[in-house]
C-alpha positions in Angstrom: 116.4 50.4 47.9 116.6 48.7 51.3 114.2 49.4 53.8 116.1 51.5 56.4 114.8 48.9 59.3 116.8 46.4 57.5 119.8 48.9 57.2 119.3 49.3 61.2 119.2 45.8 61.6 122.6 45.2 60.4 123.8 48.2 62.4 122.1 46.7 65.6 124.1 43.2 64.5 126.9 44.9 64.7 126.5 46.4 68.1 125.4 43.0 69.4 128.1 41.0 68.1 130.6 43.9 69.8 132.0 45.0 66.6 130.4 48.3 67.6 131.4 49.2 71.2 129.9 51.5 73.5 131.3 55.0 73.0 132.2 54.1 69.2 130.9 57.1 66.9 129.1 56.1 63.8 130.2 58.1 60.7 128.4 61.1 59.4 125.0 60.2 57.6 126.2 61.2 54.1 129.3 59.0 54.5 127.0 56.0 55.9 124.6 56.8 53.0 127.7 56.2 50.1 128.9 53.1 52.3 125.5 51.5 52.5 124.4 52.7 48.8 121.1 54.5 50.3 119.9 58.2 49.6 120.7 60.4 52.3 117.3 60.6 53.7 117.4 57.1 54.0 120.4 57.3 56.3 118.7 60.0 58.5 115.8 57.5 59.2 118.2 54.7 59.9 119.6 56.8 62.5 116.4 57.8 63.9 115.5 54.2 64.0 118.8 53.1 65.8 118.0 56.0 68.5 114.2 54.9 68.9 115.6 51.5 69.8 118.0 52.9 72.4 121.2 51.3 70.7 122.7 55.1 69.9 122.5 58.6 71.0 122.9 61.6 68.6 122.8 65.4 68.3 122.9 67.4 65.1 126.2 69.0 64.6 127.8 66.8 67.3 127.7 63.1 66.0 126.1 59.7 66.7 127.7 57.2 69.5 126.8 53.8 70.4 124.9 54.0 73.8 126.7 53.2 76.9 126.8 49.4 78.3 129.7 47.1 79.3 132.8 48.2 77.8 135.1 46.1 75.7 137.6 44.4 77.6 140.6 45.8 76.1 139.3 49.4 76.3 142.2 51.7 78.0 141.0 53.6 80.9 142.3 57.1 82.0 141.6 55.8 86.1 143.1 53.4 87.5 139.8 52.0 89.0 137.4 50.7 86.7 134.0 51.3 87.5 130.9 49.8 85.8 127.8 51.5 86.3 124.4 52.4 84.9 123.5 55.9 85.6 120.9 55.7 82.9 117.9 53.8 84.6 116.4 55.2 87.3 114.9 52.2 89.4 115.8 51.3 93.2 115.8 48.3 94.9 117.0 48.4 98.6 118.5 45.6 99.9 115.5 45.2 102.9 112.7 45.7 100.6 113.0 42.2 99.0 112.2 40.3 102.7 109.3 42.6 103.3 107.9 41.9 99.8 108.2 38.4 100.3 106.1 37.8 103.4 103.3 39.8 101.6 103.7 37.1 98.5 103.9 34.4 100.9 100.5 34.9 102.1 98.7 35.2 98.6 100.1 31.9 97.7 97.5 30.3 99.8 95.1 28.4 97.6 92.2 30.0 98.8 93.5 33.5 98.3 95.4 32.5 94.7 92.3 31.2 93.1 90.9 34.6 92.8 94.3 36.0 92.1 94.4 34.1 88.9 91.4 35.5 87.2 91.8 38.3 84.4 92.1 41.8 85.6 89.7 44.9 84.7 90.3 48.5 84.2 88.5 49.2 87.6 90.3 46.8 89.4 88.8 45.6 92.4 86.8 47.3 95.4 89.8 46.4 97.5 92.3 47.6 94.9 90.9 50.9 94.6 90.6 51.6 98.4 93.9 50.6 98.8 95.2 52.8 95.7 93.5 55.9 96.9 95.2 55.5 100.4 98.6 54.8 98.9 98.6 58.0 96.4 96.9 60.6 99.0 98.8 63.5 99.4 98.8 66.9 101.9 95.4 68.5 100.6 94.4 65.7 98.2 93.2 62.3 98.3 91.7 60.3 95.1 88.1 58.9 95.2 88.5 55.2 94.9 85.9 55.2 91.9 87.9 57.4 89.7 91.0 55.0 89.8 91.6 52.8 86.9 94.7 50.4 86.5 97.2 49.4 84.1 100.0 47.4 83.8 102.4 49.6 84.3 103.3 53.6 84.7 104.2 53.7 80.7 100.8 51.8 79.9 98.9 54.3 82.2 100.6 57.2 80.2 99.8 55.4 77.0 96.3 54.5 77.7 95.8 58.4 78.6 97.1 59.9 75.4 95.6 57.3 73.5 91.8 58.5 75.4 92.8 62.3 75.1 94.1 63.0 71.5 93.0 61.2 68.2 95.8 60.2 65.6 97.3 63.1 64.0 96.4 65.6 66.7 98.6 67.5 69.2 99.8 67.1 72.5 101.6 69.7 74.3 104.7 68.6 76.7 107.7 70.2 78.0 110.2 71.1 75.8 112.3 68.3 78.1 110.3 65.4 78.7 110.2 61.9 79.6 111.7 60.0 76.4 109.2 57.2 76.8 106.3 59.6 75.8 108.1 60.6 72.7 108.2 56.7 71.6 104.3 56.4 72.9 103.4 59.6 70.8 105.2 58.1 67.8 103.3 55.0 67.8 99.8 56.4 68.4 100.2 59.0 65.7 100.3 61.8 67.8 102.7 64.9 67.4 104.5 66.3 70.3 104.7 70.3 70.8 107.6 71.4 73.1 106.3 74.1 75.3 109.2 76.5 77.1 110.0 76.0 80.4 111.7 78.2 83.0 112.7 77.7 86.5 109.4 77.2 87.9 108.3 74.5 85.5 106.1 74.8 82.2 105.4 78.5 81.1 101.7 79.2 80.8 102.0 82.0 78.6 104.0 79.7 76.1 101.3 77.3 76.7 98.8 79.4 75.4 100.9 81.0 72.4 101.3 77.1 71.2 97.5 76.6 71.6 96.6 79.7 69.7 98.9 78.6 66.7 97.4 75.4 66.6 95.0 74.1 69.0 96.3 71.0 71.2 93.8 68.5 72.1 96.1 67.7 75.7 99.3 68.6 77.8 101.4 66.0 79.9 103.5 67.7 82.5 105.7 66.8 85.3 105.0 69.0 87.9 106.8 67.0 91.0 110.3 66.2 90.3 110.5 66.8 86.7 112.6 64.1 84.7 115.1 65.1 83.9 115.5 68.5 85.4 114.4 67.7 88.9 112.4 70.7 89.6 109.0 70.6 91.4 106.5 73.5 90.5 105.8 76.2 93.2 102.5 76.9 94.3 102.2 80.4 92.5 103.0 78.2 89.0 100.7 75.7 90.0 97.9 78.2 90.4 98.6 80.1 87.2 99.0 76.7 85.1 95.5 75.7 86.7 94.0 79.1 85.3 95.5 78.8 82.1 94.4 75.5 81.3 91.0 76.4 82.4 90.6 79.1 80.0 91.9 77.2 77.3 89.5 74.3 77.9 92.3 71.8 77.8 92.9 68.3 80.1 96.3 67.9 81.5 97.9 64.6 82.2 100.2 65.0 85.3 102.9 62.6 85.6 103.3 61.9 89.4 105.6 58.9 89.0 108.2 60.6 91.5 105.9 62.3 93.6 106.2 59.8 96.3 109.8 61.1 97.0 107.9 64.6 97.8 104.9 63.6 99.5 104.7 67.3 100.9 103.8 68.4 97.8 100.1 68.6 96.5 99.5 67.5 92.9 98.7 69.7 90.1 95.2 67.8 90.3 94.8 69.7 93.8 94.3 72.6 91.8 92.2 71.6 88.9 90.7 68.2 89.4 87.9 68.3 86.8 90.5 68.7 84.1 93.4 66.5 85.2 94.5 62.6 84.8 97.0 61.5 87.3 99.2 58.9 86.1 101.2 57.1 88.6 102.6 53.4 89.5 104.4 51.2 91.8 107.7 50.9 89.8 109.7 53.6 91.5 108.3 53.5 94.9 108.3 49.4 95.3 110.2 47.4 92.4 110.3 47.5 88.9 109.4 44.1 88.4 106.4 43.9 90.3 104.4 47.1 89.2 100.9 48.3 88.7 100.0 51.4 86.8 97.2 53.9 87.9 95.3 56.6 86.4 93.2 58.9 88.5 90.6 60.5 86.2 87.7 63.2 86.5 84.3 61.4 86.4 83.4 62.4 82.9 86.8 60.9 81.6 87.0 57.5 83.2 85.0 55.3 80.8 87.1 56.9 78.0 90.3 55.9 79.7 89.1 52.7 80.8 88.1 51.9 76.9 91.6 52.7 76.0 93.2 50.6 78.4 90.7 47.8 77.3 91.5 48.4 73.6 95.4 48.9 74.1 95.8 45.6 76.1 97.3 47.8 78.9 95.2 46.1 81.7 96.7 45.1 85.2 97.0 41.3 86.0 94.8 40.4 88.9 97.8 38.9 90.8 99.3 42.3 90.9 96.4 43.9 91.9 95.8 41.7 94.7 99.6 41.9 95.6 99.4 45.8 95.5 96.5 45.3 98.4 98.7 43.2 100.4 101.6 45.7 100.3 99.3 48.9 101.2 97.4 47.1 103.8 100.2 45.3 105.7 102.5 48.6 105.7 104.9 47.5 103.4 104.5 49.8 100.8 104.8 52.7 103.3 107.8 51.1 105.0 109.5 51.0 101.6 108.3 54.6 100.5 110.0 55.8 103.7 113.2 53.8 103.4 113.4 55.1 99.8 113.0 58.8 100.4 115.9 58.5 103.1 118.0 56.7 100.4 117.1 59.2 97.7 118.5 61.9 100.3 121.6 60.2 101.2 122.5 59.6 97.3 122.3 63.3 96.4 124.2 64.3 99.5 126.8 62.2 98.0 126.5 63.6 94.4 126.4 66.9 95.8 129.6 66.3 97.7 131.4 64.6 94.3 130.0 66.8 92.0 130.8 69.9 94.1 132.0 73.2 91.9 130.0 72.0 88.6 126.5 73.3 87.7 124.4 70.4 88.9 120.6 71.0 89.2 118.7 68.8 91.9 116.3 68.3 94.6 117.6 66.8 97.8 114.9 64.7 97.5 115.0 63.4 94.0 116.9 60.3 92.4 118.1 62.1 89.5 119.9 65.1 88.8 120.7 67.6 85.6 124.2 68.2 85.1 125.2 71.3 82.8 128.5 70.3 81.2 131.5 73.1 81.7 133.5 73.9 78.5 135.0 72.2 76.2 132.7 69.5 76.7 129.6 68.8 74.7 127.0 66.0 75.8 127.5 63.5 73.1 131.4 63.3 73.5 131.1 63.4 77.1 128.4 60.7 77.1 131.0 58.3 74.7 133.8 59.2 77.0 132.0 57.8 80.0 131.0 54.8 78.2 134.6 54.3 77.6 134.8 54.0 81.6 131.9 51.7 81.8 129.4 54.3 83.0 126.2 54.8 81.4 124.5 58.2 81.5 121.9 59.9 79.3 122.6 62.9 77.4 120.2 66.1 76.6 119.1 65.0 73.5 117.2 62.2 74.5 114.7 64.2 76.8 114.4 66.7 73.9 111.3 67.5 72.1 111.2 68.4 68.4 114.0 70.0 66.1 116.7 72.5 67.6 119.7 72.7 69.6 120.0 70.4 73.0 121.2 71.8 76.2 124.8 71.0 76.8 124.1 68.7 79.8 123.3 65.1 81.0 120.9 63.4 83.3 122.5 61.1 86.1 120.2 58.6 87.4 121.5 57.9 90.9 119.1 55.1 92.2 120.1 51.9 91.1 124.0 51.3 92.0 125.3 50.6 95.4 126.3 53.6 97.2 130.0 52.8 97.0 129.7 52.3 93.1 127.9 55.4 93.0 130.5 57.2 94.9 133.2 55.9 93.0 131.5 56.6 89.4 131.0 60.2 90.6 134.7 60.9 91.3 135.6 59.1 87.6 132.9 61.9 86.1 134.1 64.8 88.0 137.4 64.0 87.1 136.6 63.3 83.3 134.5 66.8 83.5 137.8 68.4 84.6 140.0 67.1 81.5 139.4 67.9 78.0 137.7 65.5 75.1 141.2 65.5 73.5 142.8 64.2 76.5 140.6 61.4 76.5 140.8 60.7 72.9 137.0 61.3 72.6 136.3 64.2 69.9 
């Protein structure tokens, strides 16, 4: 019987060659199994592998579709204006930031400076890097101790190292029932089982966390208290206090993903409440640029060496050049200038989103770079994603964020950071018109 990964490779080749285009629906798994002469269970693994690779999106009972991307030239559009825009990736690169960053990098190219920057990096970085990171990451009522900061190549590597340090293979990590998709991939590679914990309007439910831990003990918890991805919520003070008390009572360590915290620097992290049990994970990718990044972990003293060992063994260390560049960006004010500009930019884009999607059920913080759209009937998330793909617009269905089996919400996440404002506006108009129509009218059912 063919290896499921080889079968997945053939489908991936069809997608790469254009034989399967964005929005195309794959056959039901039983029919796919018959077509390829494989067992239904193998077909399920093939579809799972395609989802893991990011090539398709799927939801039980709804179907599996090729993910959005550049549409085929001959796709018929319902709208007269063609829009090609990525609302899946959420990286903001402002026009003015290149000049600011270039000035810092120019200074680093002096031979005397460059000589030291070409050495390998270390988990603990350099004293200058730790001081700069502490200044950069500080928020009201909370400032990390420089000696407790470790460095990874990026935020994903920081998350991977932290999970590896806290959760042995085969053990359980609690996560919000809707969570950052990369955590699912990281956990799978580390052999860690994710346990979905219910959320409400205030964030992760402490009572649900306690119940899950009583059922089968967890080794740690991963949460996004500030500008949750994808829901856009920020955990209020009362819920932070309640969650901190629950974590202390259960003797659990929490991994706090603070990647979007720079957009709400008025909000102290959960680490302010329970520093001895919190590892904060952050990076430069969102606040500066995705191509020049460093990941950070702020650890309690008793966990610092364990996380450092995971960074070293996983090959997740930050490079010395990137560390030295980050020191320049912090010390010369570049990081603060770009961060303030992105805060203004995010607010502008949220105002546009609220205006163009007025009348729909959209959940968003006015300072966030993403929003959560609960779709109107009769639309379902997967068919809406497929219809948007046929119009050249890439969006992400709720199933991408859902942990474990069960029904995904009938919603999509819109990441509004990347496209130019004019392009974003046109794309939102197309999506609003699409949502006011029906799947039958658009030819995607």
